[in-house]
N, C-alpha and C positions, 0 to 999 in steps of 0.2 A: 503494500500500499504506500502510495506517495501523496503526501499533503504538504504544500509549502507555499509561502508567499511568492518566491522567485521559481521560475522554471526555465533555467538555462539549458541550451541544447550544447553539444559538444562544440568547443571553440568560443562560445559566449562568454563574456564577462559581465558581472553586475552593472559595471558602469556602461557597457554597451547598451544593455537593456534599458537602463535609466536615462540614456542619452537619446532615445528616440523621440521624447517630447519632454517639455518643461515640467519639472517637479517642484511645485510651489513650496513645499515643506523643505527642500534642499537648501533654501536660502538660510535656513535656521540652524544648519549644521556647521560646526567649527571643529578643527583639529586641535589637539593638545600638542605638547612638545614632543611626544613620542609617536605621533602619528595616529592616535586613536581619535575617532569621530564622535562628537557629542551633540545633542540637540540643546540649544540655548534654553536655560531653565525658564526664562520669561516668555519664551515663544513655544514652549513644548506643547501646551494643550492645543494652540491653533495649528501647529505643523503636524502633530502626530495623533492626538486623540480629541479633536474638537467635539465629539458627540458624547464625551463623559462629563460628569459634573466636576466642578473646581477641585474638590478635595481629592477625588481619585486621580485626576490629572497631575496635581501636585505630587501625589505619592509616586506616581510613575516617573515624573520628572526628576525627583530626588533620588530615585533608586535605579535610574536608567543604568544600563551596561553598554559601553561603547563598542563599536566595531572598529576594527584597524582599517585604515584607508586602503591598504594593500588588497583587501577582500574585493574591492571595486574593480581592480585591475587584473587580478587572476583569472585565468580562463578555465571554464569547466571542462572536465572529462566526460565520458559518456554518461548521460543522464539515467537515472533510476526510472524516470517515467516511460522510457522506452521499452522496459521490460516488465514493468510492475503496473497493476491497475492504479489509476490515478482519479482523484477528485480535486475539485478546485472551487474556491470561494472568492468571488471578486467584491471588493470594497468600492462602491460607486463614488465615495467622496473621499478617497484616499488622497492625501496630499504629499506622501512620501513616494509611493509607486503610483503613477497615473493609472486611472481605471482603464484606459484604452490600452495601455501596455499589459495590464493584467488580462484584459480580454484576449489580447493576441497570444499571451503565453498559455492561457487556458485552452484556446482553441487549437493550438499547435500540438498539445500533448493529448488531444482527443480523449478527455476524461470520461468515466462512467456518468459523472454527473457535474454541472456547474451550478452553483447558486450565486445570485447577486444580492448583496446587502446594502442598505441605505446607511453606510458605516463609513468612518475614517480608518486609518491604518490600524488602530487598536481594536479591530472588530471582535476579537477573542474576548475583550473586556466589555465592550458595548452591546454585543449580541451573542452572549454566551450560549443562550438556548438553541439559536439557530445553528451556530457552529458545532455544538455538542451533537445536535441531530445529524448533521452531515458526517462527523466523525463515527458516531455509532452505526449509521447506515453503511458507511464504508467498511468498518471492522466487521459487521455482522454479514457483509457479503463474501468474506473470504473464507 
């Protein structure tokens, strides 16, 4: 079973996938001195989880874990979605990964099911019931 936000093909990088169109939340990302990327605390809610209440967004902002910038340049190997059944959830109001890019990735992997949610990037937190149903459906089909 394969469920992920990014669905790169062999040779793709996360940067190349994100470079297909503007990512409004990307303007809120900054690197630290070691190359790790953070979302600005005061812009976290609007960039990452605009559909969560202020308290949950603050907790997420203060507990965020960075990703290293190198991750966006590294190219992917052969993807799991080519040999494993896949499901995909699109966040229609995602400001980090544009919804159109998510749709392209979803269609490319020809998943068993695609659902679209009226959600920002943190759809697991803002729409837990819908995401849980998709995961349970995927797990029960194997």
